[in-house]
Each structure stands twice: as C-alpha cells, then as structure tokens.
Biopython code that builds the backbone (N, CA, C, O; Angstrom):
import numpy as np
from Bio.PDB.StructureBuilder import StructureBuilder

atoms = [
    (1, "LEU", "N", (-55.171, 19.282, -76.259)),
    (1, "LEU", "CA", (-54.365, 18.927, -75.225)),
    (1, "LEU", "C", (-54.924, 19.004, -73.735)),
    (1, "LEU", "O", (-54.702, 18.151, -72.876)),
    (2, "GLN", "N", (-55.680, 20.153, -73.561)),
    (2, "GLN", "CA", (-56.392, 20.386, -72.305)),
    (2, "GLN", "C", (-57.508, 19.085, -72.251)),
    (2, "GLN", "O", (-57.843, 18.733, -71.120)),
    (3, "GLU", "N", (-57.999, 18.477, -73.223)),
    (3, "GLU", "CA", (-59.035, 17.665, -73.026)),
    (3, "GLU", "C", (-58.431, 16.269, -73.252)),
    (3, "GLU", "O", (-59.219, 15.405, -73.637)),
    (4, "GLY", "N", (-56.956, 15.872, -73.041)),
    (4, "GLY", "CA", (-56.285, 14.552, -72.809)),
    (4, "GLY", "C", (-55.996, 14.181, -74.095)),
    (4, "GLY", "O", (-56.123, 12.962, -74.210)),
    (5, "ALA", "N", (-55.616, 14.791, -75.247)),
    (5, "ALA", "CA", (-55.230, 14.301, -76.391)),
    (5, "ALA", "C", (-53.980, 13.630, -76.244)),
    (5, "ALA", "O", (-53.164, 14.199, -75.518)),
    (6, "ASP", "N", (-53.604, 12.418, -76.830)),
    (6, "ASP", "CA", (-52.552, 12.007, -76.931)),
    (6, "ASP", "C", (-51.435, 12.084, -77.791)),
    (6, "ASP", "O", (-50.322, 11.606, -77.572)),
    (7, "ILE", "N", (-51.906, 12.892, -79.058)),
    (7, "ILE", "CA", (-51.244, 13.150, -80.086)),
    (7, "ILE", "C", (-51.688, 14.293, -80.703)),
    (7, "ILE", "O", (-52.904, 14.440, -80.586)),
    (8, "VAL", "N", (-51.026, 15.298, -81.424)),
    (8, "VAL", "CA", (-51.534, 16.281, -81.950)),
    (8, "VAL", "C", (-51.175, 16.099, -83.526)),
    (8, "VAL", "O", (-50.006, 15.923, -83.865)),
    (9, "MET", "N", (-52.118, 16.145, -84.367)),
    (9, "MET", "CA", (-52.376, 15.841, -85.875)),
    (9, "MET", "C", (-52.544, 17.002, -86.560)),
    (9, "MET", "O", (-53.531, 17.698, -86.318)),
    (10, "VAL", "N", (-51.578, 17.394, -87.544)),
    (10, "VAL", "CA", (-51.700, 18.527, -88.475)),
    (10, "VAL", "C", (-52.095, 17.949, -89.733)),
    (10, "VAL", "O", (-51.386, 17.097, -90.268)),
    (11, "LYS", "N", (-53.381, 18.424, -90.343)),
    (11, "LYS", "CA", (-53.613, 17.957, -91.805)),
    (11, "LYS", "C", (-54.309, 19.110, -92.378)),
    (11, "LYS", "O", (-55.051, 19.776, -91.656)),
    (12, "PRO", "N", (-54.112, 19.451, -93.788)),
    (12, "PRO", "CA", (-53.244, 18.703, -94.528)),
    (12, "PRO", "C", (-51.721, 18.947, -94.175)),
    (12, "PRO", "O", (-51.460, 19.969, -93.539)),
    (13, "ALA", "N", (-50.709, 18.107, -94.529)),
    (13, "ALA", "CA", (-49.572, 18.220, -93.819)),
    (13, "ALA", "C", (-48.668, 19.073, -94.561)),
    (13, "ALA", "O", (-48.101, 19.910, -93.858)),
    (14, "LEU", "N", (-48.342, 19.086, -95.968)),
    (14, "LEU", "CA", (-47.502, 20.086, -96.691)),
    (14, "LEU", "C", (-47.697, 21.492, -96.691)),
    (14, "LEU", "O", (-46.634, 22.086, -96.510)),
    (15, "PRO", "N", (-48.600, 22.170, -96.819)),
    (15, "PRO", "CA", (-48.694, 23.610, -96.609)),
    (15, "PRO", "C", (-48.423, 23.968, -94.926)),
    (15, "PRO", "O", (-48.161, 25.123, -94.593)),
    (16, "TYR", "N", (-48.488, 23.198, -94.227)),
    (16, "TYR", "CA", (-48.229, 23.258, -92.699)),
    (16, "TYR", "C", (-46.927, 22.994, -92.008)),
    (16, "TYR", "O", (-46.763, 23.197, -90.805)),
    (17, "LEU", "N", (-45.995, 22.527, -92.830)),
    (17, "LEU", "CA", (-44.684, 21.979, -92.087)),
    (17, "LEU", "C", (-44.220, 22.831, -91.037)),
    (17, "LEU", "O", (-43.907, 22.314, -89.965)),
    (18, "ASP", "N", (-44.128, 24.133, -91.208)),
    (18, "ASP", "CA", (-43.612, 25.188, -90.358)),
    (18, "ASP", "C", (-44.478, 25.012, -89.088)),
    (18, "ASP", "O", (-43.893, 24.825, -88.021)),
    (19, "ILE", "N", (-45.719, 25.053, -89.121)),
    (19, "ILE", "CA", (-46.743, 25.027, -87.909)),
    (19, "ILE", "C", (-46.291, 23.631, -87.176)),
    (19, "ILE", "O", (-46.003, 23.630, -85.979)),
    (20, "LEU", "N", (-46.249, 22.437, -87.980)),
    (20, "LEU", "CA", (-46.022, 21.295, -87.345)),
    (20, "LEU", "C", (-44.562, 21.265, -86.778)),
    (20, "LEU", "O", (-44.358, 20.560, -85.789)),
    (21, "GLN", "N", (-43.728, 21.841, -87.225)),
    (21, "GLN", "CA", (-42.525, 22.060, -86.367)),
    (21, "GLN", "C", (-42.658, 22.901, -85.008)),
    (21, "GLN", "O", (-42.050, 22.607, -83.978)),
    (22, "ARG", "N", (-43.474, 23.911, -85.133)),
    (22, "ARG", "CA", (-43.597, 24.718, -83.966)),
    (22, "ARG", "C", (-44.482, 24.227, -83.031)),
    (22, "ARG", "O", (-44.295, 24.484, -81.841)),
    (23, "VAL", "N", (-45.589, 23.436, -83.454)),
    (23, "VAL", "CA", (-46.159, 22.533, -82.501)),
    (23, "VAL", "C", (-45.399, 21.675, -81.831)),
    (23, "VAL", "O", (-45.361, 21.687, -80.601)),
    (24, "LYS", "N", (-44.778, 20.918, -82.492)),
    (24, "LYS", "CA", (-43.617, 19.957, -81.808)),
    (24, "LYS", "C", (-42.859, 20.612, -80.719)),
    (24, "LYS", "O", (-42.826, 20.219, -79.553)),
    (25, "ASP", "N", (-42.190, 21.753, -81.255)),
    (25, "ASP", "CA", (-41.118, 22.429, -80.523)),
    (25, "ASP", "C", (-42.020, 22.905, -79.281)),
    (25, "ASP", "O", (-41.595, 22.494, -78.202)),
    (26, "GLU", "N", (-42.854, 23.470, -79.240)),
    (26, "GLU", "CA", (-43.581, 24.437, -78.272)),
    (26, "GLU", "C", (-44.313, 23.333, -77.161)),
    (26, "GLU", "O", (-44.132, 23.538, -75.960)),
    (27, "PHE", "N", (-45.017, 22.337, -77.540)),
    (27, "PHE", "CA", (-45.871, 21.623, -76.605)),
    (27, "PHE", "C", (-45.177, 20.248, -76.341)),
    (27, "PHE", "O", (-45.681, 19.558, -75.455)),
    (28, "GLN", "N", (-44.089, 19.769, -76.997)),
    (28, "GLN", "CA", (-43.492, 18.738, -76.697)),
    (28, "GLN", "C", (-44.184, 17.354, -76.457)),
    (28, "GLN", "O", (-43.998, 16.577, -75.521)),
    (29, "VAL", "N", (-45.007, 17.237, -77.501)),
    (29, "VAL", "CA", (-46.001, 16.044, -77.340)),
    (29, "VAL", "C", (-45.881, 15.380, -78.609)),
    (29, "VAL", "O", (-45.372, 15.987, -79.552)),
    (30, "PRO", "N", (-46.354, 14.028, -78.755)),
    (30, "PRO", "CA", (-46.162, 13.163, -79.986)),
    (30, "PRO", "C", (-47.019, 14.242, -80.990)),
    (30, "PRO", "O", (-47.957, 14.948, -80.621)),
    (31, "THR", "N", (-46.492, 14.182, -82.239)),
    (31, "THR", "CA", (-47.193, 15.293, -83.304)),
    (31, "THR", "C", (-46.938, 14.248, -84.430)),
    (31, "THR", "O", (-45.954, 13.523, -84.574)),
    (32, "ALA", "N", (-48.227, 14.359, -85.307)),
    (32, "ALA", "CA", (-48.208, 13.772, -86.586)),
    (32, "ALA", "C", (-48.780, 14.664, -87.779)),
    (32, "ALA", "O", (-49.545, 15.615, -87.615)),
    (33, "ALA", "N", (-48.222, 14.147, -89.179)),
    (33, "ALA", "CA", (-48.660, 14.952, -90.365)),
    (33, "ALA", "C", (-49.383, 13.751, -91.122)),
    (33, "ALA", "O", (-49.056, 12.570, -91.241)),
    (34, "TYR", "N", (-50.565, 14.521, -91.629)),
    (34, "TYR", "CA", (-51.445, 13.698, -92.384)),
    (34, "TYR", "C", (-51.400, 14.184, -93.763)),
    (34, "TYR", "O", (-51.736, 15.358, -93.922)),
    (35, "ASN", "N", (-51.031, 13.475, -94.843)),
    (35, "ASN", "CA", (-51.181, 13.810, -96.231)),
    (35, "ASN", "C", (-52.653, 13.435, -96.697)),
    (35, "ASN", "O", (-53.021, 12.263, -96.775)),
    (36, "VAL", "N", (-53.474, 14.524, -97.002)),
    (36, "VAL", "CA", (-54.799, 14.523, -97.609)),
    (36, "VAL", "C", (-54.678, 14.039, -99.276)),
    (36, "VAL", "O", (-53.793, 14.416, -100.043)),
    (37, "SER", "N", (-55.614, 13.267, -99.556)),
    (37, "SER", "CA", (-55.667, 12.597, -101.055)),
    (37, "SER", "C", (-55.221, 13.689, -102.138)),
    (37, "SER", "O", (-54.690, 13.174, -103.123)),
    (38, "GLY", "N", (-55.307, 14.869, -102.167)),
    (38, "GLY", "CA", (-54.809, 15.924, -103.034)),
    (38, "GLY", "C", (-53.406, 16.120, -103.029)),
    (38, "GLY", "O", (-52.847, 16.421, -104.084)),
    (39, "GLU", "N", (-52.637, 15.961, -101.771)),
    (39, "GLU", "CA", (-51.293, 15.957, -101.678)),
    (39, "GLU", "C", (-50.636, 14.703, -102.008)),
    (39, "GLU", "O", (-49.459, 14.606, -102.354)),
    (40, "TYR", "N", (-51.510, 13.700, -101.874)),
    (40, "TYR", "CA", (-50.949, 12.302, -102.170)),
    (40, "TYR", "C", (-50.907, 12.128, -103.873)),
    (40, "TYR", "O", (-50.157, 11.366, -104.483)),
    (41, "ALA", "N", (-51.860, 12.993, -104.431)),
    (41, "ALA", "CA", (-52.024, 12.857, -105.899)),
    (41, "ALA", "C", (-50.947, 13.804, -106.549)),
    (41, "ALA", "O", (-50.366, 13.546, -107.603)),
    (42, "MET", "N", (-50.753, 14.939, -105.782)),
    (42, "MET", "CA", (-49.890, 15.784, -106.338)),
    (42, "MET", "C", (-48.267, 15.159, -106.460)),
    (42, "MET", "O", (-47.640, 15.143, -107.519)),
    (43, "ILE", "N", (-47.773, 14.685, -105.222)),
    (43, "ILE", "CA", (-46.819, 14.037, -105.169)),
    (43, "ILE", "C", (-46.488, 12.814, -105.941)),
    (43, "ILE", "O", (-45.321, 12.559, -106.237)),
    (44, "LYS", "N", (-47.613, 11.949, -106.321)),
    (44, "LYS", "CA", (-47.373, 10.853, -107.390)),
    (44, "LYS", "C", (-47.265, 11.422, -108.703)),
    (44, "LYS", "O", (-46.595, 10.802, -109.529)),
    (45, "ALA", "N", (-47.848, 12.564, -109.052)),
    (45, "ALA", "CA", (-47.715, 13.200, -110.441)),
    (45, "ALA", "C", (-46.491, 13.743, -110.616)),
    (45, "ALA", "O", (-46.003, 13.569, -111.733)),
    (46, "ALA", "N", (-45.669, 14.534, -109.594)),
    (46, "ALA", "CA", (-44.594, 15.007, -109.750)),
    (46, "ALA", "C", (-43.722, 14.092, -109.726)),
    (46, "ALA", "O", (-42.805, 14.327, -110.513)),
    (47, "ALA", "N", (-43.582, 12.851, -108.982)),
    (47, "ALA", "CA", (-42.990, 11.819, -109.119)),
    (47, "ALA", "C", (-42.784, 11.131, -110.670)),
    (47, "ALA", "O", (-41.681, 10.940, -111.182)),
    (48, "ALA", "N", (-43.787, 10.882, -111.150)),
    (48, "ALA", "CA", (-44.020, 10.446, -112.404)),
    (48, "ALA", "C", (-43.375, 11.191, -113.623)),
    (48, "ALA", "O", (-42.869, 10.674, -114.618)),
    (49, "ASN", "N", (-43.519, 12.646, -113.296)),
    (49, "ASN", "CA", (-42.842, 13.308, -114.527)),
    (49, "ASN", "C", (-41.449, 13.782, -113.940)),
    (49, "ASN", "O", (-40.889, 14.739, -114.475)),
    (50, "GLY", "N", (-40.859, 13.128, -112.831)),
    (50, "GLY", "CA", (-39.451, 13.173, -112.869)),
    (50, "GLY", "C", (-39.134, 14.439, -111.914)),
    (50, "GLY", "O", (-37.995, 14.620, -111.483)),
    (51, "TRP", "N", (-40.155, 15.259, -111.624)),
    (51, "TRP", "CA", (-39.942, 16.358, -110.895)),
    (51, "TRP", "C", (-39.311, 16.340, -109.373)),
    (51, "TRP", "O", (-38.699, 17.280, -108.866)),
    (52, "LEU", "N", (-39.564, 15.182, -108.806)),
    (52, "LEU", "CA", (-39.012, 14.880, -107.318)),
    (52, "LEU", "C", (-38.782, 13.345, -107.264)),
    (52, "LEU", "O", (-39.210, 12.487, -108.036)),
    (53, "ASP", "N", (-38.040, 13.217, -106.220)),
    (53, "ASP", "CA", (-37.949, 11.671, -105.854)),
    (53, "ASP", "C", (-39.197, 11.354, -104.762)),
    (53, "ASP", "O", (-39.234, 11.871, -103.645)),
    (54, "GLU", "N", (-39.955, 10.653, -105.146)),
    (54, "GLU", "CA", (-40.931, 10.379, -104.048)),
    (54, "GLU", "C", (-40.582, 9.734, -102.828)),
    (54, "GLU", "O", (-41.338, 9.904, -101.872)),
    (55, "GLU", "N", (-39.363, 8.879, -102.665)),
    (55, "GLU", "CA", (-38.747, 8.396, -101.667)),
    (55, "GLU", "C", (-38.528, 9.356, -100.671)),
    (55, "GLU", "O", (-38.825, 9.137, -99.496)),
    (56, "LEU", "N", (-38.014, 10.438, -101.071)),
    (56, "LEU", "CA", (-37.313, 11.600, -100.200)),
    (56, "LEU", "C", (-38.625, 12.478, -99.744)),
    (56, "LEU", "O", (-38.629, 13.257, -98.790)),
    (57, "VAL", "N", (-39.552, 12.249, -100.465)),
    (57, "VAL", "CA", (-40.922, 13.149, -99.893)),
    (57, "VAL", "C", (-41.641, 12.427, -98.966)),
    (57, "VAL", "O", (-42.649, 12.912, -98.452)),
]
sb = StructureBuilder()
sb.init_structure("model")
sb.init_model(0)
sb.init_chain("A")
sb.init_seg("    ")
for serial, (resi, resn, name, xyz) in enumerate(atoms, 1):
    if name == "N":
        sb.init_residue(resn, " ", resi, " ")
    sb.init_atom(name, np.array(xyz, "f"), 0.0, 1.0, " ", f" {name:<3s}", serial, name[0])
structure = sb.get_structure()
C-alpha cells in the first residue's frame, strides 16, 4: 500500500479467508481473493462427489 497499490490480493484464498477479512477491515482498501489451481481442482472434485454445492463456494 505504501508503494501505491490499488488493491490487496490474497492467494491462495481458501486457507486465508480469516486473513482476507482482517486485511479488508483494517486497511479499508479494495481486497481480492485468488483461488489457485489446486483449490479449483479440490472444489470441482468435492462438487462432483456431492460433498458441497459448487455455486455456494
């Protein structure tokens, strides 16, 4: 942010959702989460097995 960043991106996203919320609350700047390929594959596999609703994730 001191270097002029327009957005703070957190990746991988899923294991750091708590950190993402803290960044958003503390710095009050646009914040983004980025799912890496392993997270994408894990969500797809879990949805294919009926373990979660892909649309809700």
